[in-house]
N, C-alpha and C positions, 0 to 999 in steps of 0.2 A: 533497593530504589533504580530504578529503571536511569539510563545516564542519560546524558544532555541530546544524544543521537537519537535514541527512541521517541523522545519528544518530537523532535525537529522531522522522523519519520511518520509518526503520528498524524502529525498537521500539512504533513505535502500529501499522506493517502486521504486527509479529509478534502484538499483543495483539490486533487485529482479528480476522486470518486465523485463530487456532491452533483457536479452535471449531470452523472445517468444513474444517482439514483437518493436514498433517504443512508446520511452516515451518521453512526452515534460513535465518539469516542470514549475509551475507557466505562465501558459497558458494564455495571456491577452483576454480577453474578449470584455472588451467594453471600449475602450481610454487605460488611466490606472487608474481607477476606479474597475474594478472586475478583479482577475486574481483565477484561477482554481491552486490549487496542483498538478495532477496529470491528463494528457488528454494521452489514451492509446489506440492503436492501434494494436491488436492481431497480428503475422505472423500465418500466416494458416499453416505451416509445424514446427509450435515449439512445443516442449513439453512442455506441462505446469506441469503436475503430478506431477513434485518436489513441486512446490507449493502449493498444496492440495487445501483447502478452498480457497483460492486466485487465483489461479488458475481457479477453476470454477468460480469465479466473472468475471475472463478478458478473455470469451471465445467471447468477442466481444467488438466494440471500445464504452470503459467508462471513465468519470470522475470520479477520488477520493479525498474525500478532507479527510483529517486526520487532528484531533483535540488535545491537548496534555488537555482540560479541558474540561466537560462534557457541551455540547449545549444543546441552549435553545431552546427556541420557535421560535426567532425572529431570532438566528443564522441557523437555520432549513429556515425560509423563505429565508434568503439570498442566499441559498443553491439552494432552488428552483430558484430560480431568476437567480442566475447565470446558471445554467443547462436551463433553455428557452432560456437566451440570446444566449448563446454557440452555441444551438439548431437552433439558425437564422442565427448564423455566418455561420454556415453548410450549411444551404439551400444558402446561399449568393454566398458561393464559390460553390457550384453544380450548378447553373444556369450559374452564369460565366466562368465554367469550360466546361459547354456545350452550351453555345452560342459559346464560343472561339472555338469548334471542331467540332460542325455541329451544322444542324437546328430543330434537334429533344430537345425537351422540356425535360429539368432534368424529373427525376422522383422523389416521395416524399424521402425526407431525414428522418429516424427512428430516432426518439427523443433517444440518448444513454439513457443508466443506469448514473443513480447519486451515489455512495455508500460514504457516509460516514459516517467516521470510527470513533467511538466513546470510549474513556478508560473507563466510566461510563455510566451507564441506562439514558438517559435524557428522563425520565420518564411524564415531561410537554410537551415535543416537539415530544413523539412517539403519546401521547392524542391529544394533538393540532393540529397534522397535520394529524390524521388517521392513522397512522400506524400500522401496528399487526404483530404480528409471522410470518415467513415466510413459508408456507407449501413445506414439500420437502427440507427444510433446518436447519441446526443445532441448536441450542440456543441463539439466540443471532443477530439474522438476521431479522430484521423487514421491511417488504416494505410497500410502500401507493400504492392508488389506480393504477389501470397497467397502465390507461394513463399517472400520472407524472411521470412513471422511477426512483421513488427516490428510495433510501432501506440505513439503518442504519446499521452497524455491530455493536453492544458493544462489545468491545474487552472483559474486563472480565467477559461477561456471555459465553464465547464460551467454547465448554464442551471442556476438558482439555486433546485432542487427539492428535494425530502426525498431522493429516491434516489441524488443525488450527496453528499449531506451528508458523509457519511464521509468521501470523497476530498478535500473542500473544505475540510475539517481540518486536512491535510494541505498548504494551502495557505500563501501570506505574504499577509502584510500585512490588504488589504481583505476580499479571497478569505475569509481565516481569520477573519477578526472575523466578518463575516456569516454564516458558518457556525457560529461560535458562538453568535451572536444567533437563530438559527435552529433552535440547538439548544436553549436556554432556554426556546423556548416551542414546542417538543414537548409533546401531550397526554401526562399523565401516565402511561397506560399504551401510550405507544408500544414497542414490544419494544426498538427501538432506543436509547433516550433513557436509562436507565440505565446498561447498556455503552458508548456512549460519555462519560457522565460520570464514570464511572472508568477510561477511559481517560484521560482529560485530569488526574486526579486521580494515576494512577499516572505519568503523564508528567513532573509536577510534582516528583514524588518523584525521578524520574532525574534533574528539573534541579537539586533539591536538592546530588544527591551529585555530578552531573559539572559543577559550575558555571562558566557559561560567559559573556562579557558578552553573545556572542551569542542567548544565551537568552532575553532581556530583550525582544524584540517575541510573541517565545513567550508570555512569562508575562505581560505584559500584555493579548494579543490573547484568553487561556485565560481572564481573571480572572473573567468573571460567571460563564460556565461553571461553576470552580472554588468561588466565592463558592455557587452554589446547591445543589452536593454537599454541601456543608461542612452548609448547613441544613437539608438533608435527614436527611441521617445525623445530626446532630443530634435532629431531629426523632422520629426512627426510636429513638435510643438511648433518649429521656426516655418514649417510646409503652411502651417492652420494659420502661424501669424502673417506669412506673406497673402494668404487668400483674406484675411482681412482686412488690406494693406497697414499693418503694423509694422 
């Protein structure tokens, strides 16, 4: 069973990515045996700039698997298996679509990228699966050989920069606390500021509806951001009331 943190991460990814394209959670791969956390198809006209590094990662159809615990070698193999199984599903769909609309044979279907989000550094998995630091990407991003289209993002190793903020909010412990601290001091006109504050608000509502002991870390880590959101919403409510003469 995936943990409470994993469920929160999936909900967070859904909220973050919905404005930029089509998001499907727990996409069935093979019967009821395999499910991928997120299958994302970008909207070509959407602006992903506010998503920073995450926006760069999802510039084309991709899968995302988020883990609350650092995955090992076998989990890495399982992720690779899901990717290959999903690619087979996409190829079958493409052939069926081509057969239904024309006599032209469906062209090759590109293998999508699979992004694995890990809270800590999965050293054994990185070494065993042959992943190396990705050239041209920030520290914490590792990729396998090009043909595999498999990448691991170590959230705790990402540089503490504005561009990595949405991803670091999905981390654990100190990583998430630092991300929240960075969020609350963003300039008031930062485009990602209010969406991320509202994301935390929505996740806390989700927590209230699915109370779980493991949510306590999330509630404590995100308290400063939630209090800021509450204060700003109250202030806006008062301002609207004054405008209406209330």
